[in-house]
Backbone bond lengths (Angstrom), bond angles and torsions (degrees), N, CA, C in turn:
res aa  C-N    CA-C-N  psi(-1)  N-CA   C-N-CA  omega(-1)  CA-C   N-CA-C  phi
1 M - - - 1.436 - - 1.529 108.41 -
2 P 1.337 118.32 128.22 1.462 120.11 -178.68 1.524 111.28 -68.95
3 K 1.327 114.67 147.45 1.456 120.89 179.09 1.522 109.55 -70.07
4 R 1.346 116.40 134.31 1.459 120.98 178.35 1.515 110.05 -78.60
5 S 1.292 115.71 140.69 1.455 120.98 177.62 1.524 109.82 -72.28
6 T 1.320 116.12 145.51 1.464 120.75 175.44 1.528 110.70 -104.63
7 R 1.316 116.57 7.83 1.459 120.60 -179.90 1.519 110.50 -70.55
8 A 1.330 116.20 138.74 1.456 120.91 179.32 1.529 111.07 -77.95
9 V 1.325 116.66 -25.17 1.457 121.21 178.21 1.525 107.78 -126.43
10 S 1.322 116.25 125.08 1.457 119.98 -178.41 1.524 109.89 -76.17
11 P 1.323 117.21 165.82 1.467 120.14 179.00 1.530 113.29 -57.54
12 D 1.347 116.78 -26.86 1.465 119.02 179.20 1.525 112.85 -87.18
13 G 1.345 116.92 4.11 1.452 121.33 175.67 1.518 114.97 93.36
14 H 1.334 118.25 0.85 1.463 121.50 179.52 1.529 109.85 -71.99
15 I 1.314 116.37 129.89 1.456 121.17 -179.62 1.521 109.15 -91.03
16 H 1.320 116.66 128.82 1.457 122.78 179.93 1.528 108.34 -95.53
17 V 1.313 116.32 89.92 1.461 122.25 -173.84 1.527 111.39 -60.63
18 Q 1.327 117.52 -40.86 1.468 119.58 -178.83 1.524 111.14 -62.82
19 R 1.302 117.70 -38.21 1.474 120.50 178.35 1.520 110.68 -64.95
20 I 1.317 116.13 -41.75 1.459 120.16 179.03 1.527 109.66 -64.84
21 A 1.331 117.45 -42.09 1.465 121.54 179.32 1.523 110.95 -63.10
22 R 1.341 117.63 -41.39 1.471 120.52 178.26 1.523 111.26 -66.07
23 R 1.327 116.06 -39.01 1.465 120.82 178.40 1.529 110.28 -63.15
24 L 1.332 116.42 -45.40 1.458 120.86 177.95 1.526 110.21 -62.45
25 A 1.319 117.46 -41.85 1.466 121.42 -179.77 1.526 111.10 -59.94
26 R 1.331 116.23 -46.90 1.473 120.05 179.02 1.523 110.76 -61.04
27 R 1.324 115.69 -44.64 1.467 120.40 -177.96 1.524 111.22 -64.22
28 L 1.338 116.95 -42.61 1.466 120.51 178.99 1.523 111.20 -60.74
29 N 1.315 116.72 -43.43 1.460 120.26 179.24 1.524 111.25 -62.11
30 V 1.317 116.98 -42.28 1.469 121.13 179.18 1.530 110.47 -65.61
31 L 1.313 116.42 -45.56 1.471 120.09 -179.03 1.522 111.13 -63.86
32 R 1.316 116.92 -44.11 1.464 120.01 -179.00 1.527 110.43 -63.87
33 A 1.328 116.15 -42.37 1.471 119.94 178.58 1.528 110.92 -64.02
34 S 1.331 116.64 -39.20 1.471 119.70 -178.69 1.526 111.67 -64.86
35 K 1.322 117.24 -28.78 1.470 121.52 178.20 1.530 111.51 -86.96
36 G 1.342 116.31 -14.78 1.457 119.72 -176.99 1.520 112.63 71.61
37 W 1.327 116.58 24.52 1.457 122.20 -177.38 1.518 111.46 -87.93
38 S 1.309 116.16 142.80 1.460 120.77 168.77 1.525 107.26 -72.57
39 R 1.313 115.93 166.99 1.469 118.41 177.44 1.525 109.90 -62.54
40 R 1.314 116.62 -39.34 1.467 119.96 -179.51 1.532 111.14 -64.32
41 A 1.335 117.40 -42.26 1.469 120.87 179.28 1.524 110.68 -65.07
42 A 1.323 116.75 -42.65 1.469 120.25 179.25 1.521 110.53 -65.02
43 A 1.321 116.78 -43.21 1.465 120.47 179.34 1.524 110.77 -60.24
44 S 1.318 115.88 -41.52 1.462 120.71 178.81 1.524 111.00 -63.83
45 A 1.331 117.24 -43.63 1.470 121.24 179.59 1.528 111.14 -64.07
46 I 1.323 116.00 -34.20 1.468 120.71 -179.14 1.524 110.81 -79.77
47 G 1.328 115.90 -34.06 1.467 120.01 -177.88 1.516 112.65 97.30
48 V 1.328 116.53 27.36 1.464 121.77 176.36 1.530 107.48 -126.51
49 G 1.311 116.87 167.69 1.454 120.91 176.03 1.519 111.11 -78.44
50 A 1.336 115.58 157.12 1.465 120.13 178.50 1.530 112.18 -58.61
51 P 1.353 120.17 -38.29 1.471 118.85 177.41 1.534 112.69 -62.70
52 A 1.323 116.24 -36.75 1.473 119.15 178.48 1.520 110.29 -65.65
53 L 1.322 116.92 -42.13 1.463 120.08 178.60 1.525 110.53 -65.53
54 R 1.332 117.38 -38.58 1.462 120.74 177.94 1.540 110.41 -59.61
55 R 1.342 116.69 -41.67 1.473 120.27 177.69 1.533 110.51 -63.36
56 L 1.326 116.99 -42.60 1.465 120.13 179.51 1.525 111.04 -64.45
57 E 1.334 116.47 -42.04 1.463 120.22 -178.77 1.524 112.97 -71.26
58 S 1.313 116.62 -16.61 1.468 119.59 177.34 1.525 111.62 -98.29
59 G 1.329 116.87 0.83 1.462 120.60 178.94 1.515 113.46 81.71
60 Q 1.333 117.24 12.39 1.459 121.50 -177.52 1.522 113.82 -99.30
61 G 1.314 116.80 -13.82 1.459 120.36 -176.84 1.511 112.86 -84.87
62 N 1.310 115.09 163.03 1.460 122.21 177.07 1.533 106.76 -134.25
63 P 1.343 116.85 81.67 1.472 119.73 -172.44 1.526 112.65 -71.80
64 S 1.311 114.08 148.97 1.463 120.01 173.13 1.524 108.63 -74.18
65 L 1.312 115.37 167.90 1.464 119.90 176.13 1.526 110.08 -60.90
66 A 1.328 116.66 -38.94 1.467 120.21 179.55 1.529 111.01 -60.88
67 V 1.328 118.11 -40.16 1.468 121.19 178.47 1.521 109.89 -68.46
68 L 1.321 118.13 -40.54 1.466 120.52 177.62 1.527 110.91 -60.60
69 V 1.319 116.69 -41.95 1.468 120.67 178.01 1.529 109.77 -64.02
70 S 1.329 117.64 -41.48 1.463 121.20 178.10 1.521 111.58 -62.88
71 I 1.326 116.90 -39.57 1.461 121.12 177.59 1.522 109.99 -62.47
72 A 1.321 115.89 -48.45 1.465 120.21 -179.37 1.529 110.78 -59.02
73 R 1.315 116.74 -43.97 1.475 120.31 179.69 1.525 111.25 -65.03
74 A 1.317 117.02 -43.47 1.470 120.65 -177.84 1.527 111.03 -60.59
75 F 1.336 116.55 -37.66 1.461 120.09 -177.73 1.531 112.85 -95.15
76 G 1.325 116.77 -4.11 1.465 120.04 177.76 1.515 113.51 68.41
77 V 1.328 116.17 37.40 1.468 120.61 179.12 1.523 109.11 -124.59
78 P 1.332 117.50 154.93 1.469 118.93 175.36 1.527 109.56 -67.53
79 L 1.315 115.40 150.62 1.460 121.83 -178.17 1.527 112.08 -52.29
80 H 1.317 117.31 -44.71 1.472 120.04 -176.93 1.524 112.03 -62.94
81 A 1.329 117.14 -24.31 1.471 120.08 -179.26 1.534 111.94 -67.18
82 L 1.313 117.51 -22.07 1.468 120.21 178.63 1.517 112.19 -69.70
83 L 1.313 116.88 -26.99 1.468 120.05 -171.76 1.518 113.50 -113.03
84 K 1.326 117.33 -2.63 1.454 119.06 -177.15 1.526 110.54 -70.03
85 R 1.289 115.73 161.72 1.460 121.56 178.59 1.488 111.32 -67.90
């Protein structure tokens, strides 16, 4: 079985939204754990509801750019750090 690519953008320019969502989900979980925040506390710091954060942390959400910026600010990281490998 061939190895699946983990690239978010394929060589032909196709964006793999599910991969990006999973990457964001993993990063959010790590960041929240590093701060010792509950989901409710993190959601409050970001400015979203706890159910919305739960969807993002499970890879099911599709955040707007404004929400991504709010997440980055709440955790004190650059925006690109949310989506990096």
